[in-house]
LOKE-381054 format. One line per field, with one value per residue (C-alpha): residue number from 0; residue in one letter; x, y negated, z. Coordinates in steps of 0.02 Angstrom, whole numbers, plus 32768, in hexadecimal, padded with zeros to 4 digits. Example, Ala and Ser with C-alpha at 12.3 -4.5 7.8 and 13.67 -1.06 7.14 Angstrom:
2
num <- [0;1];
residu <- [A;S];
east <- [8267;82AC];
north <- [80E1;8035];
up <- [8186;8165];
//
This chain:
515
num <- [0;1;2;3;4;5;6;7;8;9;10;11;12;13;14;15;16;17;18;19;20;21;22;23;24;25;26;27;28;29;30;31;32;33;34;35;36;37;38;39;40;41;42;43;44;45;46;47;48;49;50;51;52;53;54;55;56;57;58;59;60;61;62;63;64;65;66;67;68;69;70;71;72;73;74;75;76;77;78;79;80;81;82;83;84;85;86;87;88;89;90;91;92;93;94;95;96;97;98;99;100;101;102;103;104;105;106;107;108;109;110;111;112;113;114;115;116;117;118;119;120;121;122;123;124;125;126;127;128;129;130;131;132;133;134;135;136;137;138;139;140;141;142;143;144;145;146;147;148;149;150;151;152;153;154;155;156;157;158;159;160;161;162;163;164;165;166;167;168;169;170;171;172;173;174;175;176;177;178;179;180;181;182;183;184;185;186;187;188;189;190;191;192;193;194;195;196;197;198;199;200;201;202;203;204;205;206;207;208;209;210;211;212;213;214;215;216;217;218;219;220;221;222;223;224;225;226;227;228;229;230;231;232;233;234;235;236;237;238;239;240;241;242;243;244;245;246;247;248;249;250;251;252;253;254;255;256;257;258;259;260;261;262;263;264;265;266;267;268;269;270;271;272;273;274;275;276;277;278;279;280;281;282;283;284;285;286;287;288;289;290;291;292;293;294;295;296;297;298;299;300;301;302;303;304;305;306;307;308;309;310;311;312;313;314;315;316;317;318;319;320;321;322;323;324;325;326;327;328;329;330;331;332;333;334;335;336;337;338;339;340;341;342;343;344;345;346;347;348;349;350;351;352;353;354;355;356;357;358;359;360;361;362;363;364;365;366;367;368;369;370;371;372;373;374;375;376;377;378;379;380;381;382;383;384;385;386;387;388;389;390;391;392;393;394;395;396;397;398;399;400;401;402;403;404;405;406;407;408;409;410;411;412;413;414;415;416;417;418;419;420;421;422;423;424;425;426;427;428;429;430;431;432;433;434;435;436;437;438;439;440;441;442;443;444;445;446;447;448;449;450;451;452;453;454;455;456;457;458;459;460;461;462;463;464;465;466;467;468;469;470;471;472;473;474;475;476;477;478;479;480;481;482;483;484;485;486;487;488;489;490;491;492;493;494;495;496;497;498;499;500;501;502;503;504;505;506;507;508;509;510;511;512;513;514];
residu <- [M;M;S;K;I;M;C;R;N;T;L;P;R;V;L;I;I;L;A;G;M;I;T;A;A;S;L;A;S;S;H;N;Y;T;D;A;L;S;K;C;I;L;F;F;E;G;Q;R;S;G;N;L;P;P;S;Q;R;M;T;W;R;K;D;S;A;L;K;D;G;S;D;V;G;M;D;L;V;G;G;Y;Y;D;A;G;D;N;V;K;F;N;F;P;M;A;F;T;T;T;M;L;S;W;S;V;L;E;F;G;N;L;M;G;S;D;L;Q;Q;A;M;E;A;I;R;W;G;T;D;Y;F;L;K;A;T;N;V;P;D;S;V;V;G;V;V;G;D;P;I;G;D;H;S;C;S;Q;R;P;E;D;M;D;T;P;R;T;S;Y;V;V;T;K;E;K;P;G;S;E;V;S;A;E;I;A;A;A;F;A;A;S;S;L;V;F;K;D;S;D;N;N;Y;S;T;L;L;L;N;R;S;M;Q;V;F;E;F;A;D;K;Y;R;G;S;Y;N;D;S;I;G;E;G;A;C;P;F;Y;C;D;F;S;G;Y;M;D;E;L;L;W;G;A;S;W;L;Y;K;A;T;G;A;A;D;Y;W;N;Y;V;R;E;N;I;D;K;M;E;S;T;V;I;R;N;F;N;G;D;P;V;S;Y;I;N;G;A;V;T;E;F;G;W;D;S;K;H;S;G;I;N;V;L;V;S;Q;W;V;M;T;D;P;N;N;S;S;P;F;I;L;N;A;D;K;F;V;C;S;I;L;P;E;S;P;T;Q;K;S;V;T;Y;S;P;G;G;L;L;F;K;P;G;G;S;N;L;Q;H;S;T;S;I;S;Y;L;L;M;V;Y;A;G;Y;M;K;A;T;N;K;V;V;N;C;G;N;N;V;V;I;T;P;D;R;L;V;N;F;T;K;G;Q;V;D;Y;I;L;G;S;N;P;L;G;M;S;Y;M;V;G;F;G;P;Q;F;P;Q;K;I;H;H;R;G;S;V;L;P;S;L;D;Q;H;P;Q;H;I;D;C;R;G;G;D;V;Y;W;Q;S;Q;G;P;N;L;N;L;L;T;G;A;I;V;G;G;P;A;E;N;D;T;F;Q;D;S;R;Y;N;V;P;Q;S;E;P;T;T;Y;I;N;A;P;F;V;G;V;L;A;Y;F;K;S;L;F;P;Q;L;N;P;R;K];
east <- [F96E;F8D4;F829;F7BE;F759;F7CD;F808;F760;F73C;F7D4;F77C;F70F;F781;F809;F78B;F762;F7F3;F825;F788;F7D1;F883;F857;F8D2;F922;F913;F8DA;F818;F824;F891;F7E7;F762;F6B6;F6F0;F627;F60D;F6B6;F6A2;F5D8;F641;F6C6;F649;F5D1;F660;F658;F59C;F5E3;F665;F5DF;F5AF;F52E;F485;F474;F3F0;F370;F3BB;F43B;F46E;F4E3;F46B;F4C0;F515;F48B;F49B;F54B;F593;F512;F545;F5F2;F624;F5C3;F66C;F695;F5ED;F5D5;F579;F609;F589;F5B1;F63E;F6A1;F6FD;F7AD;F7E6;F79D;F791;F721;F773;F753;F802;F7E1;F88C;F868;F7C7;F7CF;F851;F7E7;F75C;F7C5;F7EF;F73D;F736;F7B8;F776;F6CC;F712;F786;F728;F66D;F625;F668;F616;F55E;F4D7;F564;F597;F4F5;F543;F5DE;F5BE;F547;F5D6;F645;F5A8;F5A9;F673;F63E;F59D;F61F;F6B5;F627;F5FA;F6B8;F6E6;F64C;F6AC;F723;F7D9;F7C3;F7C7;F775;F822;F7FC;F749;F766;F7F7;F86C;F8B2;F7F2;F7B3;F840;F836;F792;F72D;F6A3;F62E;F612;F548;F58A;F615;F62A;F6FD;F6FB;F6B6;F769;F749;F7F7;F80C;F89B;F895;F8E4;F942;F95C;F94D;F95F;F983;F96F;F8DA;F888;F8D6;F895;F7E0;F7F0;F830;F795;F715;F76A;F77A;F6C0;F688;F6AB;F63B;F59F;F59D;F529;F4B1;F4B3;F503;F4CD;F51C;F5C3;F5BC;F5BC;F64A;F6BE;F6A3;F6DB;F764;F7AE;F78D;F7D6;F879;F8A5;F88E;F8F6;F992;F975;F987;FA0B;FA5A;FA34;F9AC;FA11;FA4D;F99E;F920;F9BB;F97A;F8E7;F956;F9E1;FA25;F981;F986;FA08;FA43;FAF3;FB17;FAE7;FA5F;FA97;FA61;F9B8;F9C7;F9F3;F976;F8D4;F911;F923;F870;F825;F894;F82E;F785;F797;F813;F850;F90B;F937;F93F;F993;FA17;FA0C;FA3B;FAB1;FB16;FB0D;FB19;FBDC;FBC0;FB6C;FBEE;FC65;FC63;FBBD;FBC7;FB33;FAD1;FAF9;FA94;FA8D;FB46;FBB3;FC1A;FC7E;FC5D;FCFC;FCAA;FC6A;FBBA;FB71;FB48;FAE7;FA1B;F9B7;F93E;F9F0;FA43;F9F9;FAB2;FA80;F9CB;F9FE;FA4D;F9D4;F951;F9AE;F9F0;F93A;F943;FA0F;FA32;FA26;FA77;FB26;FB18;FAC7;FAF1;FB85;FBAF;FAE7;FB1C;FBBC;FB96;FAFF;FB62;FBE0;FB4B;FB1A;FBD0;FBE6;FB62;FB5E;FBC2;FC2A;FC69;FD1C;FCFD;FC60;FC8E;FBFB;FB99;FBD5;FB5D;FB1D;FB42;FA82;FA9E;FA63;FAAB;FAE9;FB1B;FB5D;FAD8;FA3C;F994;FA04;F960;F942;F9EA;F9A9;F90C;F92C;F9C4;F95B;F8E5;F969;F9CD;F902;F8E1;F972;F974;F8EA;F937;F9D6;F960;F8F2;F9B6;FA00;FA73;FAF1;FB58;FC17;FC6A;FD1E;FD81;FD13;FC70;FBE0;FB33;FA8A;F9DF;F9AF;FA36;FA09;F942;F98B;FA01;F96A;F908;F97D;F983;F8AE;F89C;F924;F8B7;F82F;F85D;F8D4;F968;F9B8;F945;F8AD;F87C;F818;F849;F78A;F717;F681;F6D2;F6DD;F6F0;F779;F7AF;F7C5;F74D;F7AE;F7BD;F804;F756;F6EA;F64F;F655;F6A6;F62E;F566;F509;F477;F405;F44E;F46F;F409;F47E;F4F8;F5BF;F624;F6D5;F71E;F683;F6B0;F74D;F6FB;F6CB;F782;F7B3;F74D;F781;F703;F6D4;F696;F5E5;F5B9;F5FA;F64F;F640;F6A4;F745;F7EE;F875;F916;F946;F9C8;FA70;FB07;FB34;FA61;FA1D;F99A;F95E;F889;F8A9;F84F;F8F2;F94E;F934;F999;F95F;F89A;F86F;F809;F808;F7BA;F839;F861;F7C3;F7B8;F836;F7F6;F760;F7A2;F7FD;F777;F6F4;F778;F792;F6CC;F6BF;F768;F728;F65C;F653;F69C;F62A;F570;F514;F4F8];
north <- [B0D4;B0D6;B0D0;B155;B0D2;B0B1;B148;B178;B0D2;B0DD;B156;B0EA;B062;B103;B153;B09B;B073;B125;B124;B094;B0D6;B0F6;B141;B13B;B1F0;B243;B26B;B2E9;B34B;B340;B3B4;B39E;B38E;B387;B441;B468;B41D;B477;B519;B507;B4FB;B571;B613;B607;B64E;B6DD;B70B;B702;B793;B7A2;B77D;B711;B682;B668;B5DC;B658;B621;B6A5;B733;B7DE;B7B4;B822;B828;B873;B8A8;B894;B8FE;B89F;B874;B906;B96C;B8E9;B8AD;B819;B7E0;B7BD;B7A6;B71F;B6C6;B6E9;B762;B725;B764;B806;B872;B87F;B85B;B7B8;B764;B6CD;B67E;B656;B649;B5B5;B567;B56A;B51E;B49D;B477;B463;B3F7;B38E;B38F;B337;B2CA;B283;B29A;B2A3;B218;B237;B2E0;B2CA;B354;B3B4;B37D;B3D1;B456;B445;B41D;B4D6;B526;B4FB;B515;B5D4;B5BE;B570;B5CC;B659;B61F;B5E0;B6AF;B6D8;B65E;B677;B6DE;B666;B68A;B70A;B6D1;B75A;B75C;B7DB;B846;B8EB;B967;B91D;B9DF;BA3D;B9A7;B9A2;BA46;BA43;BA16;B9C9;B922;B8CE;B90F;B9C5;B9AC;BA53;BA30;BA03;B962;B941;B8B3;B878;B7FD;B786;B763;B73B;B7B0;B7CC;B730;B6D0;B61B;B617;B657;B60E;B556;B555;B57A;B4F4;B483;B4BA;B490;B3E5;B3D2;B3FB;B3A4;B308;B33A;B36E;B2D7;B26C;B2EB;B367;B2FE;B398;B41C;B3A7;B397;B45A;B466;B3E6;B438;B4E4;B48D;B44D;B4F4;B564;B4FE;B4FE;B5C3;B5AE;B544;B583;B63C;B647;B6C2;B70A;B766;B7C4;B81B;B83D;B886;B8B3;B909;B8B0;B816;B86B;B879;B821;B787;B77E;B6D7;B6CB;B617;B61F;B5DA;B52D;B4C4;B515;B4BA;B424;B428;B444;B3C7;B342;B376;B35C;B2C3;B285;B2BD;B274;B1EB;B244;B200;B2B7;B310;B26F;B287;B34D;B34A;B2B4;B319;B3BA;B38B;B397;B447;B4A1;B50B;B4BD;B55E;B5BD;B662;B68E;B70B;B75C;B7F2;B82E;B819;B76B;B719;B687;B5DC;B57B;B4DA;B48C;B4AC;B3FD;B429;B4BA;B4B5;B545;B5B1;B5EE;B546;B4A1;B43F;B3D0;B3CD;B381;B2F5;B2B3;B2CB;B259;B1D7;B18F;B157;B138;B0E5;B04B;B067;B060;B091;B12A;B155;B1B7;B251;B25E;B1D1;B217;B2C5;B2A5;B23F;B2CC;B337;B2C7;B2C3;B37F;B38D;B302;B35A;B2AE;B293;B2C4;B313;B3A0;B42D;B493;B4C2;B4F4;B4CD;B541;B505;B4D0;B456;B4E0;B4C6;B574;B59C;B65E;B6CF;B712;B6BA;B624;B5B7;B5A1;B530;B4D0;B49B;B479;B418;B3B7;B394;B353;B2E3;B291;B276;B226;B1BF;B17D;B13F;B0FD;B092;B04E;B01B;AFD7;B070;B0C0;B153;B12C;B1E3;B19F;B174;B0F6;B17D;B10C;B17A;B106;B134;B13E;B1B3;B23A;B22B;B24C;B2DE;B325;B307;B381;B407;B401;B3FC;B48A;B4EB;B4C6;B4F5;B479;B4DF;B54E;B5DD;B571;B5D3;B591;B5EC;B5D1;B632;B61D;B574;B53E;B5A7;B611;B664;B706;B78D;B805;B7CA;B833;B82C;B8B8;B873;B81C;B8BC;B93C;B93D;B8D8;B931;B8E7;B948;B9D6;B9FE;BA96;BA9C;BA9E;BAF6;BAD4;BB0A;BB05;BA4E;BA7C;BAA2;B9E9;B9B6;BA31;B9D2;B986;B901;B86E;B872;B89A;B7FA;B745;B706;B64A;B5BD;B64A;B616;B69B;B6A8;B668;B684;B6B6;B62F;B63E;B613;B6C2;B70A;B7C1;B7C9;B870;B8B3;B8F8;B85D;B831;B790;B761;B780;B775;B6F1;B69E;B631;B5C5;B5B2;B54A;B4FF;B464;B45D;B427;B376;B367;B390;B30F;B297;B2A1;B2C3;B20C;B1D0;B211;B1F7;B1FA;B2A3;B2DB;B2F2;B379;B42F];
up <- [E349;E2CB;E315;E2E9;E28D;E210;E205;E1C8;E163;E0EB;E08B;E01F;E005;DFC4;DF4B;DF0B;DEEE;DEA4;DE2E;DDEC;DDAA;DCF3;DC99;DBE6;DBD2;DB45;DB24;DA98;DB2C;DBB9;DBDB;DC2F;DCD9;DD23;DCC4;DD1F;DDB9;DDD6;DDAE;DE1A;DE96;DE54;DE5F;DF3C;DF1D;DEBA;DF52;DFE5;E065;E0C4;E0B2;E00F;E01F;DFA3;DF59;DF18;DE79;DE3D;DE36;DE03;DEB2;DF3A;E00B;E048;E0C4;E144;E1E6;E1ED;E2AE;E2D9;E312;E386;E3CB;E35C;E2D7;E252;E1B2;E12D;E109;E066;DFFF;DFE2;DF29;DECE;DF5C;DFFB;E07E;E0E9;E110;E17B;E167;E0B8;E0C8;E146;E0EB;E074;E0D1;E0EC;E03C;E013;E0B8;E079;DFC0;E003;E06B;DFE5;DF50;DF89;DF54;DE9F;DE8E;DE7A;DE78;DE9A;DF59;DF9C;DF4B;DF99;E030;E041;E011;E099;E11A;E0E0;E127;E1B7;E1F8;E1ED;E235;E2D0;E2D5;E2D5;E370;E3CF;E466;E4BB;E4B2;E420;E361;E2E4;E26E;E1C2;E1B5;E144;E149;E0BE;E096;E09E;E040;DFB7;DF86;DF54;DEA5;DEEE;DEE2;DF7D;DF94;DFB2;E02A;E079;E0C8;E168;E19C;E220;E293;E2C4;E358;E38A;E44A;E4DC;E4DF;E41F;E3DF;E32C;E330;E288;E248;E2E9;E2CA;E21D;E23D;E2B2;E239;E1C7;E269;E25D;E1AE;E1A2;E22B;E1D1;E13C;E1B9;E200;E1BE;E17A;E202;E29C;E312;E2AE;E29D;E356;E358;E2F0;E33C;E3E0;E399;E358;E3EE;E448;E3CA;E3B8;E46D;E469;E3C8;E413;E4E0;E496;E413;E39D;E2EA;E2B4;E256;E2F5;E343;E2AC;E24D;E1B6;E1BE;E184;E129;E09D;E068;E0C5;E12F;E18C;E13D;E16C;E22D;E28D;E2B7;E21E;E233;E2EC;E295;E219;E286;E30E;E273;E245;E2FD;E304;E25D;E2AC;E356;E35A;E3F9;E41E;E472;E3C6;E35C;E401;E3CC;E322;E33B;E3BC;E371;E2AD;E2B7;E30A;E256;E1E5;E191;E13D;E0DE;E0BE;E042;E01D;DF83;DF5E;E000;E011;E084;E00D;E041;DFF6;E00A;DFD0;E061;E0B1;E091;DFD5;E019;E00D;E00E;E07A;E0DA;E0D7;E115;E100;E090;E0A4;E14C;E107;E092;E0FE;E17F;E123;E10D;E1B5;E1C1;E118;E14C;E205;E211;E2BD;E29A;E1E6;E1FA;E1CE;E189;E0E4;E0BD;E0C0;E04E;DFDF;DFE6;DFB1;DF24;DECF;DEDD;DE59;DDE2;DD44;DD23;DDDB;DE0C;DEA7;DE4F;DE79;DED5;DE40;DD7F;DCEE;DC57;DBB6;DBB3;DC3E;DCD5;DD8D;DDC5;DE7D;DE99;DEAA;DE6E;DE4E;DE0E;DDF5;DEA7;DEA6;DE19;DE6F;DF30;DEE8;DE69;DEFC;DF71;DEF6;DEC1;DF86;DFA2;DEF8;DF45;DFF3;DF76;DF1A;DFB8;DFFB;DF66;DF80;DEF8;DF11;DEF2;DEC2;DE97;DDFF;DDD5;DDD7;DE1D;DE36;DE22;DE5C;DDA0;DD68;DE06;DDAF;DCE9;DD3A;DD7F;DD00;DC8A;DD13;DD14;DC51;DC46;DCB4;DC63;DBB7;DB7D;DB5D;DADD;DAE5;DAE5;DB65;DC13;DCA5;DCF1;DCD3;DC71;DC47;DB9A;DAE9;DB43;DBF1;DC3F;DC14;DC68;DD2B;DDB8;DE36;DE66;DE62;DDAD;DD5C;DDA4;DD7C;DDE0;DE43;DDC7;DD49;DDB0;DE4C;DE81;DEFB;DEAC;DF29;DF46;DE8E;DE34;DDE8;DDA2;DCF6;DCE8;DD28;DC97;DC0C;DB8F;DB70;DBD8;DC8C;DCA9;DD23;DCF3;DD99;DD61;DD91;DDC6;DDB5;DD9F;DDBF;DD17;DC95;DCA7;DC94;DBD5;DBD4;DB9B;DC05;DBF9;DC07;DC86;DD0A;DD52;DD44;DDEB;DDF3;DD45;DD64;DE0F;DE42;DEF9;DF53;DF8F;DECD;DEBB;DF65;DF43;DE71;DEB9;DEEE;DE60;DDC6;DE3A;DE16;DD67;DD4F;DD9A;DD2C;DC7F;DC9F;DBD2;DBBD;DC45;DBFC;DC82;DC30];
//
């Protein structure tokens, strides 16, 4: 079994090795990854809810939702709006926080001056989650009535729709949202361990408490808070993956045998078939759960995370390494078992459902991390038919996805707002579409923003760094506020991309002059 000290001290070696994996990819298709990383992190400031700090750089955003939680006698001010609306969905917000934390743990020493900004983005989430879990045996799952919010087109600063707080309890449990928050706490506790040990300890203690609640009182928040979660962020893959994800992160943070035993004893209890959220409707995904990773399904993320400490341990490697290898072989186009994704003519990977770039960024992140673990142990993946995947191949493949997103695609379109000469101008995002308080200090009522949505001109405010849902499978893109799957940004698209960009920033420093 791996000790706590071994788990933490593996990271520097992996980073050093990974940083040395210089590929032969053409520099002509590369981009200014330093600039992209800075903007990718800056995006989170545009999603902030609550009292904005003096250090706020995206200055067209102002304070909002300052009475959140008052309906249940709690202070729930803060956190992030998940996408282009004004609801705080804590399930995807927690996944965002976990992924930002994992990005810093793996690649933080490659971020340079952006590391502090990344840590501030994490803390904005964890400060809020401390509030959302402050009452024992209860966890806040959502803040803001989604139906009411989606019926209006108001900027966050003007909201007068109901700010309902949806809470899961012992009687009405929500294991998935609670366990994901526990994972976020555990991962972030490692981020702050050296810089703020007291805060790190607070996060770790709260992680253990929330995980115990999630595991002891099992049930889905779909049933407990109903329209607060569905159809927007229904959990269609069950909550067992979140429980194992949370336990894995708690083991990484504590080294406690109980958490590792929990993972080993329950790994076979995860769902073998994933039912995915397709625009609010359940769609069975027959290719198997081991290929899934995102805000709803943590399956392949668990295997890759755990692989770090079991890769050279035959007694504990099953089924984690086997499943992580299956994940790799399900993605790479040359693999004979590649069935979990399709590819556009321009090379972008696709999974069924909307907001496709969430899959490209999250899968790219897992492949980059697994490449580092493989390189550290001289491992390759055999996909059959004499197809052998090396760590360098994973890096090159991931670079293709990154470069496509940043503009190396048939349209020459960067799908990150504010990056490159051509990027989406009419994204689906309230704060970006409507004039800021600086431009229009008067209150905008429920339908008062319609005229701005109907405008043929670009959005009035630049949501710098936002990665939108992305192109269609034929590489076309409709720059329209009304094409939500293509034009809406989300926090969980950006979060895994932070770590990936940090790696490529270090790999190609000659391309990355600081702007």
